[in-house]
PARO-944063 format. One line per 3 residues: number of its first residue (from 1); their letters; for each residue z, y, x of N, C-alpha, C, O. Coordinates in steps of 0.001 Angstrom, whole numbers, always signed. Example, Ala and Ser with C-alpha at 12.3 -4.5 7.8 and 13.67 -1.06 7.14 Angstrom:
% residues 2
1> AS> +7800 -5690 +13190 +7800 -4500 +12300 +7800 -3300 +13200 +8465 -3319 +14236 | +7080 -2250 +12850 +7140 -1060 +13670 +7870 +30 +12900 +8039 +1138 +13409
END
This chain:
% residues 242
1> MEG> -48786 +148294 +73604 -49345 +147225 +72784 -49478 +147655 +71336 -49047 +146951 +70423 | -50046 +148751 +71147 -50225 +149337 +69815 -51043 +148385 +68925 -52077 +147861 +69339 | -50561 +148179 +67717 -51277 +147322 +66758 -50948 +145844 +66905 -51456 +145030 +66133
4> LCL> -50120 +145473 +67862 -49783 +144090 +68088 -48413 +143828 +67471 -47386 +144111 +68088 | -48397 +143283 +66239 -47120 +143143 +65548 -47093 +141834 +64727 -48139 +141282 +64386 | -45900 +141366 +64426 -45720 +140169 +63624 -45927 +140512 +62143 -45654 +141630 +61705
7> DGN> -46416 +139522 +61383 -46651 +139754 +59954 -45586 +139156 +59055 -45635 +139319 +57836 | -44614 +138457 +59653 -43504 +137901 +58862 -43837 +136654 +58068 -43037 +136219 +57240 | -44998 +136072 +58305 -45436 +134904 +57515 -45459 +133655 +58351 -46357 +133477 +59174
10> GPV> -44479 +132774 +58159 -44485 +131476 +58833 -43818 +131515 +60184 -43192 +132510 +60548 | -43956 +130388 +60962 -43333 +130298 +62265 -43737 +131461 +63176 -44861 +131957 +63108 | -42806 +131881 +64020 -43053 +133067 +64854 -44209 +132839 +65820 -44997 +133753 +66062
13> WRQ> -44324 +131626 +66381 -45415 +131401 +67324 -46782 +131563 +66675 -47737 +132010 +67309 | -46859 +131189 +65394 -48142 +131366 +64688 -48386 +132826 +64368 -49536 +133266 +64349 | -47334 +133588 +64117 -47473 +135029 +63906 -47987 +135707 +65178 -48858 +136575 +65117
16> IRR> -47453 +135313 +66305 -47935 +135869 +67589 -49387 +135485 +67822 -50197 +136302 +68259 | -49700 +134244 +67526 -51086 +133760 +67653 -52040 +134596 +66789 -53110 +134991 +67251 | -51654 +134863 +65545 -52505 +135645 +64644 -52651 +137075 +65146 -53727 +137667 +65062
19> AIL> -51547 +137627 +65673 -51612 +139004 +66190 -52592 +139121 +67344 -53382 +140063 +67403 | -52541 +138167 +68259 -53458 +138171 +69392 -54892 +137911 +68958 -55814 +138595 +69404 | -55080 +136923 +68089 -56420 +136594 +67615 -57022 +137752 +66854 -58231 +137976 +66914
22> GRI> -56178 +138503 +66126 -56687 +139671 +65424 -57252 +140730 +66335 -58224 +141406 +65996 | -56627 +140875 +67518 -57124 +141838 +68514 -58462 +141382 +69087 -59328 +142195 +69409 | -58611 +140052 +69207 -59869 +139511 +69734 -61002 +139644 +68743 -62053 +140204 +69054
25> TGD> -60777 +139114 +67521 -61843 +139144 +66516 -62118 +140537 +65975 -63184 +140783 +65410 | -61164 +141455 +66143 -61357 +142828 +65692 -61957 +143733 +66749 -62043 +144947 +66562 | -62382 +143131 +67884 -63057 +143859 +68958 -62143 +144767 +69776 -62631 +145492 +70643
28> AWR> -60824 +144750 +69528 -59926 +145560 +70343 -59838 +145000 +71757 -59739 +145752 +72726 | -59876 +143660 +71869 -59898 +142998 +73170 -61214 +142257 +73316 -61409 +141200 +72715 | -62089 +142796 +74092 -63413 +142228 +74291 -63366 +141070 +75297 -62400 +140948 +76050
31> PGT> -64415 +140211 +75314 -64470 +139152 +76329 -64290 +139721 +77742 -64888 +140733 +78107 | -63450 +139038 +78520 -63161 +139494 +79871 -61928 +140369 +79973 -61459 +140648 +81076 | -61386 +140813 +78826 -60208 +141660 +78838 -58991 +140832 +79259 -58786 +139723 +78765
34> RIP> -58193 +141375 +80169 -56926 +140747 +80554 -55888 +141122 +79509 -55630 +142305 +79288 | -55292 +140131 +78866 -54296 +140415 +77824 -52927 +140592 +78506 -52771 +140211 +79666 | -51933 +141167 +77801 -50583 +141270 +78379 -50047 +139913 +78821 -50392 +138887 +78235
37> SEI> -49223 +139904 +79831 -48667 +138657 +80351 -47682 +138053 +79338 -47255 +138715 +78392 | -47337 +136791 +79561 -46346 +136137 +78702 -45042 +136881 +78694 -44410 +137028 +77648 | -44627 +137359 +79868 -43354 +138082 +79971 -43425 +139379 +79151 -42478 +139731 +78448
40> ELT> -44561 +140081 +79252 -44722 +141324 +78497 -44732 +141048 +76997 -44098 +141768 +76225 | -45457 +139997 +76582 -45501 +139653 +75172 -44158 +139194 +74647 -43783 +139513 +73518 | -43424 +138437 +75469 -42083 +137967 +75085 -41163 +139155 +74823 -40433 +139176 +73833
43> RHF> -41201 +140135 +75708 -40349 +141329 +75537 -40809 +142131 +74310 -39990 +142624 +73534 | -42122 +142249 +74153 -42662 +143055 +73058 -42250 +142468 +71706 -41854 +143206 +70804 | -42343 +141156 +71566 -42039 +140529 +70289 -40561 +140187 +70120 -40110 +139905 +69010
46> GVS> -39802 +140213 +71227 -38383 +139889 +71145 -38126 +138432 +70834 -37253 +138105 +70030 | -38897 +137545 +71480 -38792 +136114 +71236 -38560 +135382 +72556 -38466 +136016 +73607 | -38467 +134044 +72509 -38306 +133276 +73719 -39651 +133113 +74433 -40716 +133229 +73828
49> RMT> -39568 +132843 +75719 -40792 +132615 +76511 -41544 +131380 +75986 -42775 +131352 +75985 | -40793 +130360 +75541 -41404 +129144 +75017 -42240 +129440 +73786 -43324 +128879 +73625 | -41750 +130320 +72910 -42489 +130679 +71697 -43779 +131381 +72034 -44819 +131083 +71447
52> TNR> -43731 +132305 +72964 -44929 +133013 +73382 -45935 +132058 +74019 -47132 +132113 +73738 | -45416 +131173 +74892 -46264 +130217 +75586 -47016 +129321 +74611 -48187 +129007 +74823 | -46332 +128908 +73530 -46965 +128021 +72553 -48140 +128722 +71867 -49179 +128106 +71629
55> AIQ> -47977 +130002 +71551 -49062 +130756 +70928 -50240 +130901 +71877 -51386 +130720 +71467 | -49976 +131225 +73146 -51026 +131418 +74128 -51756 +130103 +74388 -52983 +130059 +74474 | -50958 +129017 +74514 -51565 +127713 +74789 -52501 +127279 +73675 -53567 +126725 +73945
58> SLA> -52118 +127523 +72422 -52959 +127083 +71322 -54275 +127847 +71308 -55318 +127277 +70986 | -54240 +129132 +71655 -55466 +129916 +71718 -56335 +129518 +72899 -57563 +129567 +72820 | -55692 +129119 +74004 -56446 +128658 +75145 -57128 +127319 +74874 -58274 +127103 +75270
61> LEG> -56402 +126417 +74188 -56975 +125121 +73848 -58196 +125241 +72973 -59126 +124442 +73082 | -58201 +126246 +72091 -59338 +126437 +71184 -60450 +127269 +71792 -61472 +127507 +71147 | -60260 +127718 +73041 -61333 +128436 +73725 -61353 +129928 +73531 -62301 +130582 +73967
64> HLE> -60344 +130499 +72894 -60287 +131957 +72708 -59845 +132666 +73988 -60269 +133788 +74265 | -58985 +131998 +74769 -58440 +132598 +75987 -58686 +131668 +77174 -58819 +130454 +77019 | -58743 +132268 +78355 -58827 +131510 +79599 -57636 +131907 +80478 -57335 +133091 +80629
67> RHR> -56977 +130929 +81043 -55786 +131171 +81869 -56143 +130988 +83329 -56684 +129952 +83718 | -55841 +131996 +84143 -56137 +131962 +85594 -54860 +132272 +86347 -54111 +133180 +85989 | -54624 +131490 +87410 -53392 +131614 +88149 -53241 +132993 +88769 -52143 +133549 +88771
70> RIG> -54320 +133554 +89295 -54221 +134832 +90020 -54351 +136063 +89124 -53612 +137035 +89283 | -55294 +136017 +88184 -55558 +137236 +87418 -54895 +137241 +86039 -54924 +138259 +85346 | -54295 +136112 +85632 -53640 +136077 +84351 -54504 +135501 +83246 -55414 +134718 +83517
73> TIV> -54234 +135876 +82010 -54940 +135346 +80837 -55955 +136373 +80348 -55614 +137534 +80127 | -57196 +135943 +80182 -58254 +136838 +79733 -58919 +136279 +78494 -58858 +135079 +78226 | -59563 +137175 +77730 -60318 +136749 +76561 -61592 +136043 +77017 -62341 +136562 +77844
76> ANR> -61824 +134859 +76469 -62971 +134046 +76881 -64292 +134727 +76540 -64379 +135475 +75566 | -65307 +134469 +77337 -66596 +135118 +77142 -67196 +134835 +75762 -67898 +135677 +75203 | -66917 +133642 +75213 -67550 +133267 +73942 -66480 +133112 +72860 -66658 +132356 +71905
79> AQE> -65362 +133838 +73018 -64243 +133665 +72072 -64626 +133974 +70633 -64117 +133342 +69707 | -65526 +134950 +70434 -65831 +135379 +69083 -66817 +134442 +68383 -67143 +134660 +67216 | -67284 +133431 +69057 -68212 +132479 +68406 -67462 +131352 +67713 -68102 +130447 +67177
82> RPA> -66121 +131368 +67699 -65368 +130223 +67257 -64668 +130315 +65906 -64071 +129321 +65494 | -64698 +131445 +65179 -63871 +131509 +63965 -64122 +130412 +62951 -63183 +129989 +62276 | -65353 +129931 +62814 -65632 +128922 +61803 -65059 +127547 +62173 -65087 +126633 +61349
85> FEI> -64542 +127385 +63391 -64091 +126090 +63839 -62593 +126034 +64105 -62112 +125091 +64733 | -61852 +127032 +63633 -60393 +127006 +63782 -59749 +126091 +62756 -60376 +125683 +61778 | -58474 +125777 +63000 -57690 +125057 +61995 -57152 +126141 +61050 -56148 +126785 +61353
88> WDV> -57814 +126339 +59920 -57460 +127419 +59015 -56232 +127084 +58203 -56000 +125921 +57872 | -55439 +128095 +57878 -54334 +127979 +56938 -54799 +128615 +55623 -54947 +129834 +55542 | -55030 +127793 +54599 -55606 +128317 +53363 -54697 +129338 +52713 -55166 +130305 +52114
91> REI> -53372 +129121 +52831 -52439 +130106 +52275 -52633 +131464 +52920 -52635 +132492 +52244 | -52797 +131459 +54242 -53004 +132718 +54973 -54271 +133417 +54508 -54290 +134637 +54338 | -55338 +132631 +54300 -56612 +133201 +53855 -56446 +133869 +52495 -56928 +134981 +52283
94> IER> -55761 +133188 +51568 -55581 +133722 +50215 -54708 +134967 +50225 -55064 +135981 +49624 | -53569 +134896 +50902 -52649 +136026 +50897 -53197 +137212 +51642 -52869 +138350 +51303 | -54030 +136988 +52658 -54640 +138086 +53395 -55563 +138894 +52485 -55769 +140088 +52703
97> SGE> -56120 +138233 +51459 -57016 +138922 +50527 -56235 +139634 +49413 -56825 +140256 +48529 | -54881 +139533 +49471 -54058 +140215 +48466 -53791 +139413 +47224 -53249 +139945 +46256 | -54151 +138155 +47219 -53960 +137310 +46025 -52746 +136397 +46212 -52230 +136238 +47319
100> RYS> -52312 +135810 +45117 -51108 +134972 +45107 -51485 +133502 +45349 -52341 +132949 +44658 | -50843 +132892 +46324 -51111 +131487 +46663 -50178 +130565 +45880 -48999 +130876 +45709 | -50698 +129432 +45404 -49871 +128382 +44826 -50508 +127039 +45167 -51666 +126960 +45578
103> YQL> -49705 +125975 +44982 -50086 +124660 +45489 -49637 +123558 +44526 -48559 +123629 +43935 | -50488 +122541 +44382 -50134 +121383 +43547 -50469 +120092 +44286 -51554 +119958 +44852 | -49537 +119149 +44278 -49805 +117815 +44800 -50318 +116964 +43669 -49612 +116757 +42682
106> LEQ> -51554 +116455 +43793 -52170 +115682 +42736 -51980 +114184 +42907 -51907 +113453 +41919 | -51898 +113713 +44159 -51818 +112268 +44399 -51197 +112023 +45760 -51470 +112761 +46707 | -50360 +110991 +45872 -49756 +110611 +47146 -49520 +109099 +47130 -48880 +108576 +46218
109> LII> -50041 +108398 +48146 -49810 +106967 +48217 -50091 +106438 +49631 -50846 +107043 +50392 | -49469 +105296 +49969 -49786 +104567 +51183 -50962 +103668 +50910 -50917 +102852 +49990 | -52010 +103797 +51686 -53245 +103066 +51437 -53034 +101562 +51671 -52532 +101173 +52726
112> PED> -53412 +100710 +50701 -53286 +99265 +50896 -54210 +98783 +52025 -55171 +99462 +52385 | -53902 +97600 +52577 -54671 +97091 +53716 -56127 +96800 +53372 -56989 +96849 +54249 | -56412 +96496 +52104 -57786 +96157 +51731 -58545 +97335 +51113 -59635 +97153 +50571
115> DAR> -57967 +98556 +51193 -58597 +99736 +50610 -59755 +100222 +51492 -59620 +100303 +52713 | -60910 +100549 +50854 -62099 +100955 +51608 -61887 +102265 +52375 -62602 +102535 +53340 | -60913 +103079 +51956 -60668 +104332 +52672 -60186 +104092 +54113 -60275 +104986 +54954
118> RDL> -59677 +102884 +54392 -59256 +102567 +55742 -60421 +102582 +56716 -60223 +102816 +57909 | -61651 +102334 +56224 -62805 +102324 +57083 -63106 +103681 +57677 -63864 +103785 +58641 | -62513 +104737 +57103 -62751 +106095 +57620 -61940 +106368 +58881 -62201 +107343 +59586
121> FPV> -60952 +105512 +59172 -60028 +105737 +60282 -60029 +104508 +61209 -59750 +103406 +60736 | -60327 +104654 +62497 -60370 +103496 +63399 -58959 +103120 +63882 -58598 +103363 +65033 | -58179 +102526 +62980 -56825 +102073 +63306 -56640 +100616 +62866 -57444 +100081 +62102
124> RRE> -55588 +99996 +63350 -55308 +98607 +62950 -55011 +98530 +61457 -54532 +99493 +60858 | -55299 +97377 +60865 -55118 +97214 +59432 -53647 +97377 +59025 -53358 +97795 +57904 | -52729 +97052 +59926 -51318 +97155 +59599 -50768 +98582 +59786 -49622 +98857 +59432
127> TAL> -51584 +99479 +60339 -51137 +100867 +60528 -51022 +101568 +59166 -51959 +101539 +58369 | -49893 +102183 +58912 -49681 +102884 +57650 -50517 +104170 +57595 -50447 +105011 +58491 | -51293 +104298 +56547 -52082 +105511 +56310 -51638 +106142 +55002 -51578 +105476 +53969
130> LWL> -51333 +107410 +55053 -50917 +108148 +53862 -52102 +108893 +53276 -52796 +109621 +53986 | -52334 +108713 +51982 -53410 +109393 +51268 -52817 +110526 +50427 -51875 +110311 +49664 | -53368 +111723 +50569 -52890 +112885 +49810 -54092 +113566 +49163 -55184 +113640 +49727
133> RCL> -53837 +114064 +47939 -54848 +114846 +47235 -54107 +116063 +46701 -53185 +115926 +45898 | -54505 +117259 +47144 -53775 +118491 +46848 -54747 +119553 +46337 -55949 +119507 +46598 | -54184 +120508 +45602 -54978 +121606 +45113 -54325 +122926 +45537 -53131 +123137 +45325
136> HLS> -55129 +123807 +46137 -54629 +125127 +46543 -55282 +126169 +45609 -56495 +126150 +45401 | -54478 +127056 +45064 -54952 +128016 +44063 -54754 +129448 +44529 -53817 +129754 +45266 | -55658 +130327 +44084 -55599 +131739 +44375 -55493 +132477 +43037 -56425 +132463 +42233
139> DGI> -54339 +133122 +42812 -54066 +133781 +41514 -54267 +132782 +40354 -54778 +133135 +39291 | -53855 +131547 +40591 -53921 +130533 +39519 -55264 +129883 +39362 -55415 +129007 +38511 | -56260 +130274 +40149 -57604 +129715 +40052 -57835 +128757 +41219 -57579 +129129 +42364
142> PFQ> -58316 +127523 +40965 -58542 +126578 +42058 -59415 +127154 +43149 -60503 +127661 +42875 | -58942 +127079 +44408 -59639 +127642 +45550 -60080 +126563 +46524 -61155 +126653 +47117 | -59237 +125531 +46688 -59574 +124458 +47618 -58952 +123144 +47144 -57761 +123084 +46839
145> LEE> -59767 +122103 +47088 -59291 +120745 +46847 -59194 +120029 +48186 -60181 +119953 +48919 | -58044 +119515 +48506 -57801 +118874 +49809 -57592 +117366 +49593 -56707 +116952 +48844 | -58410 +116570 +50254 -58245 +115123 +50275 -57968 +114741 +51726 -58760 +115071 +52609
148> RLV> -56854 +114050 +51985 -56405 +113879 +53358 -55836 +112469 +53615 -55069 +111927 +52819 | -56244 +111910 +54755 -55638 +110702 +55296 -54799 +111079 +56495 -55255 +111853 +57337 | -53586 +110559 +56601 -52723 +110834 +57734 -52272 +109534 +58358 -51805 +108630 +57664
151> NVE> -52411 +109441 +59659 -51911 +108308 +60418 -50386 +108448 +60537 -49895 +109299 +61279 | -49656 +107625 +59817 -48191 +107752 +59778 -47578 +107458 +61147 -46525 +108005 +61474 | -48211 +106609 +61949 -47701 +106364 +63311 -47732 +107623 +64158 -46873 +107825 +65015
154> AAP> -48737 +108477 +63913 -48866 +109728 +64676 -47986 +110832 +64087 -47631 +111778 +64789 | -47632 +110720 +62807 -46814 +111750 +62136 -45781 +111106 +61230 -45837 +111282 +60013 | -44820 +110349 +61806 -43875 +109585 +60993 -42987 +110452 +60091 -42597 +110013 +59009
157> DIL> -42669 +111664 +60522 -41761 +112502 +59734 -42382 +112995 +58439 -41676 +113522 +57579 | -43697 +112831 +58284 -44346 +113333 +57070 -43838 +112571 +55844 -43885 +113101 +54735 | -43351 +111333 +56022 -42859 +110560 +54890 -41552 +111113 +54334 -41192 +110821 +53193
160> DLP> -40837 +111911 +55133 -39607 +112538 +54652 -39832 +113920 +54082 -38888 +114582 +53651 | -41082 +114359 +54076 -41409 +115710 +53635 -41548 +115772 +52106 -42161 +114880 +51521 | -40995 +116804 +51443 -41209 +116959 +50007 -42631 +117497 +49758 -42824 +118698 +49573
163> LDQ> -43589 +116618 +49758 -45002 +117051 +49701 -45392 +117661 +48367 -46469 +118248 +48256 | -44548 +117540 +47353 -44825 +118221 +46105 -44518 +119710 +46226 -44886 +120499 +45356 | -43836 +120094 +47320 -43501 +121503 +47547 -44111 +122067 +48831 -44247 +123282 +48976
166> TPP> -44479 +121183 +49763 -44911 +121614 +51085 -46351 +121166 +51346 -46601 +119963 +51415 | -47299 +122081 +51492 -48682 +121690 +51818 -48712 +120960 +53162 -48049 +121403 +54100 | -49460 +119857 +53290 -49431 +119066 +54509 -50104 +119704 +55719 -49659 +119512 +56851
169> GPW> -51201 +120480 +55480 -51976 +121010 +56612 -51160 +121847 +57580 -51094 +121502 +58760 | -50525 +122948 +57132 -49736 +123764 +58070 -48582 +122995 +58694 -48251 +123217 +59859 | -47958 +122085 +57930 -46878 +121299 +58511 -47367 +120432 +59654 -46699 +120331 +60682
172> LVD> -48523 +119805 +59490 -49087 +118963 +60565 -49390 +119789 +61806 -49111 +119355 +62924 | -49970 +121000 +61617 -50274 +121857 +62767 -49021 +122237 +63518 -49014 +122268 +64749 | -47944 +122532 +62776 -46699 +122998 +63391 -45868 +121902 +64013 -45096 +122176 +64932
175> HVP> -45998 +120625 +63533 -45073 +119585 +63939 -45707 +118374 +64642 -44991 +117570 +65241 | -47037 +118235 +64576 -47656 +117062 +65165 -48675 +117507 +66194 -49618 +118224 +65859 | -48501 +117091 +67450 -49442 +117524 +68517 -50841 +116958 +68287 -50998 +115838 +67801
178> WSQ> -51850 +117744 +68643 -53228 +117290 +68602 -53959 +117908 +69791 -53624 +119007 +70235 | -54946 +117201 +70292 -55654 +117663 +71485 -57135 +117919 +71226 -57811 +118550 +72038 | -57637 +117428 +70094 -59068 +117589 +69802 -59266 +117651 +68295 -58592 +116959 +67532
181> AEH> -60211 +118500 +67884 -60556 +118610 +66451 -62065 +118602 +66295 -62799 +119068 +67167 | -62507 +118072 +65184 -63942 +118044 +64877 -64159 +118516 +63453 -63443 +118102 +62541 | -65150 +119387 +63257 -65492 +119869 +61918 -66909 +119478 +61578 -67796 +119512 +62431
184> MIS> -67121 +119108 +60336 -68440 +118938 +59775 -68489 +119739 +58480 -67621 +119584 +57621 | -69501 +120595 +58336 -69598 +121472 +57175 -70895 +121137 +56430 -71960 +121032 +57039 | -70794 +120972 +55122 -71972 +120609 +54335 -71857 +121207 +52935 -70786 +121626 +52498
187> AVP> -73007 +121230 +52246 -73042 +121643 +50852 -73209 +120386 +50005 -74148 +119616 +50205 | -72285 +120181 +49047 -72256 +118945 +48256 -72053 +119293 +46783 -71185 +120107 +46468 | -72829 +118699 +45869 -72593 +118921 +44446 -71315 +118232 +44010 -71035 +117111 +44436
190> AAA> -70546 +118887 +43173 -69264 +118351 +42714 -69497 +117192 +41731 -70183 +117350 +40720 | -68921 +116039 +42044 -68929 +114917 +41096 -67809 +115159 +40067 -67117 +116175 +40126 | -67643 +114244 +39154 -66713 +114489 +38013 -65281 +114753 +38489 -64619 +115658 +37983
193> KEA> -64797 +113961 +39466 -63410 +114098 +39894 -63164 +115450 +40568 -62160 +116109 +40296 | -64084 +115862 +41449 -63940 +117146 +42124 -64127 +118299 +41145 -63404 +119294 +41203 | -65100 +118163 +40245 -65347 +119219 +39263 -64143 +119421 +38368 -63810 +120557 +38030
196> DAL> -63483 +118339 +37976 -62310 +118455 +37129 -61167 +119183 +37853 -60511 +120046 +37270 | -60938 +118836 +39100 -59830 +119480 +39858 -60104 +120957 +40091 -59196 +121783 +39998 | -61374 +121297 +40398 -61712 +122670 +40757 -62158 +123494 +39555 -62538 +124655 +39703
199> DLN> -62112 +122895 +38360 -62499 +123594 +37139 -63934 +124095 +37223 -64217 +125273 +37005 | -64844 +123156 +37547 -66245 +123459 +37712 -67088 +122567 +36794 -66602 +121562 +36277 | -68314 +122933 +36606 -69264 +122044 +35955 -69695 +120971 +36956 -69825 +121250 +38148
202> IGT> -69915 +119749 +36476 -70401 +118673 +37346 -71736 +119117 +37945 -72606 +119636 +37246 | -71874 +118903 +39243 -73086 +119309 +39962 -73042 +120676 +40590 -73978 +121067 +41288 | -71968 +121418 +40356 -71840 +122737 +40987 -71791 +122589 +42500 -71120 +121695 +43015
205> ACL> -72489 +123449 +43209 -72521 +123366 +44688 -71146 +123731 +45257 -70545 +124732 +44868 | -70670 +122914 +46170 -69383 +123158 +46858 -69623 +123172 +48377 -70465 +122442 +48902 | -68866 +124013 +49048 -68809 +123993 +50493 -67728 +122986 +50879 -66570 +123131 +50487
208> VVE> -68107 +121975 +51643 -67169 +120908 +52012 -66998 +120890 +53525 -67965 +120752 +54274 | -65761 +121030 +53953 -65422 +120948 +55378 -64688 +119624 +55608 -63648 +119369 +55001 | -65236 +118796 +56480 -64577 +117542 +56860 -64004 +117710 +58249 -64742 +118002 +59191
211> RRT> -62717 +117534 +58393 -62017 +117824 +59638 -61249 +116619 +60120 -60497 +116014 +59355 | -61426 +116259 +61386 -60689 +115175 +62025 -59932 +115747 +63216 -60439 +116623 +63915 | -58718 +115252 +63446 -57976 +115625 +64645 -57442 +114363 +65328 -57130 +113358 +64689
214> WNG> -57352 +114465 +66652 -56829 +113364 +67470 -55753 +113922 +68405 -55759 +115105 +68745 | -54852 +113067 +68804 -53950 +113358 +69933 -54295 +112345 +71016 -53873 +111190 +70960 | -55065 +112793 +72000 -55635 +111855 +72955 -56617 +110946 +72224 -57537 +111435 +71570
217> ATP> -56436 +109635 +72325 -57328 +108703 +71612 -56793 +108295 +70241 -57430 +107510 +69539 | -55627 +108822 +69852 -54993 +108429 +68592 -55430 +109348 +67463 -55204 +110555 +67549 | -56047 +108825 +66406 -56380 +109659 +65246 -55107 +110153 +64597 -54149 +109398 +64434
220> VTL> -55098 +111419 +64228 -53946 +112023 +63563 -54204 +112185 +62053 -53436 +111695 +61226 | -55287 +112875 +61720 -55556 +113119 +60295 -57046 +113329 +60055 -57778 +113778 +60937 | -57467 +113003 +58867 -58825 +113277 +58391 -58686 +113993 +57050 -58086 +113474 +56109
223> AKL> -59253 +115191 +56986 -59165 +115987 +55770 -60576 +116340 +55257 -61464 +116688 +56036 | -60750 +116245 +53976 -62002 +116686 +53346 -61633 +117801 +52379 -60928 +117579 +51395 | -62118 +119004 +52671 -61723 +120217 +51960 -62900 +120722 +51128 -63945 +121096 +51659
226> WHP> -62700 +120721 +49811 -63743 +121152 +48891 -63495 +122584 +48427 -62389 +122920 +48002 | -64528 +123429 +48508 -64406 +124806 +48055 -65557 +125136 +47085 -66713 +124853 +47400 | -65272 +125714 +45939 -66351 +126175 +45070 -67233 +127152 +45820 -66740 +128134 +46374
229> GSR> -68535 +126894 +45844 -69440 +127736 +46636 -69372 +129209 +46293 -69568 +130051 +47169 | -69098 +129543 +45038 -69083 +130945 +44623 -67779 +131644 +44964 -67688 +132864 +44831 | -66746 +130891 +45407 -65435 +131490 +45636 -65028 +131486 +47105 -63907 +131882 +47424
232> YRL> -65903 +131051 +48007 -65488 +130888 +49394 -66627 +131230 +50332 -67788 +130908 +50080 | -66260 +131900 +51436 -67255 +132230 +52469 -66649 +131949 +53839 -65446 +132106 +54045 | -67503 +131531 +54773 -67126 +131472 +56174 -67732 +132690 +56856 -68894 +133027 +56631
235> KGQ> -66939 +133343 +57687 -67454 +134522 +58376 -67101 +134433 +59833 -65963 +134133 +60194 | -68080 +134696 +60670 -67853 +134757 +62113 -68642 +135907 +62729 -69639 +136361 +62168 | -68191 +136363 +63870 -68892 +137401 +64629 -69506 +136782 +65854 -68844 +136019 +66558
238> FEP> -70744 +137088 +66125 -71453 +136451 +67220 -72148 +137514 +68085 -72532 +138578 +67599 | -72293 +137208 +69339 -72999 +138051 +70276 -73925 +137165 +71100 -73594 +136003 +71337 | -75085 +137677 +71550 -75939 +136878 +72424 -75239 +136627 +73728 -74476 +137468 +74204
241> VR> -75492 +135465 +74319 -74938 +135141 +75631 -75707 +135948 +76676 -76937 +135928 +76710 | -74973 +136650 +77518 -75613 +137493 +78547 -75487 +136826 +79916 -75959 +137370 +80914
END
């Protein structure tokens, strides 16, 4: 398993996930390739079977891997068409480029029952919704403005989290189950509030990713992620379907 190693960043299951995904997106494991078994990966990484299974399951849920009872786990035929639709960790993106990541919590509140932002989430009026506004920086320069609604019923422990120190996105991925995600990507000019946070001129083009996740029929979170157009790119590798 040459080249398959942990990077030491974050929970071990996510490190295993990144190691496997790197082999897929880097063309080392092409579509149809049978990857090492859970037992082999568990021994290779020196972790529990549960940890390995969690990494494999997450990749299978996102369509990168296919699990078959008889032949094992293989790389999906269209696995390389999905990079733009993953649940990205902005810290990982920044640190992978060799830059220093930092984070600021700009706003945190429980949304009142008569607040218009509740219309963005199909939940009962009495359901507690947490509103967060955060800034992610690369070498001290604003890289991503995050505006997020969280269904507290789906993620009750988030209220005990020191959100001035802990970015909500990775914590939600690690601690709150989800079964479906939806992305919408658009180009939007920065209004005054976004321009001020991202240190841009009003009207500057931004890449905006709007992401929703559900656990079954229960909404978990809605995030609107603003990126200065000149500082951010999405990259994917594609092949024609044969």
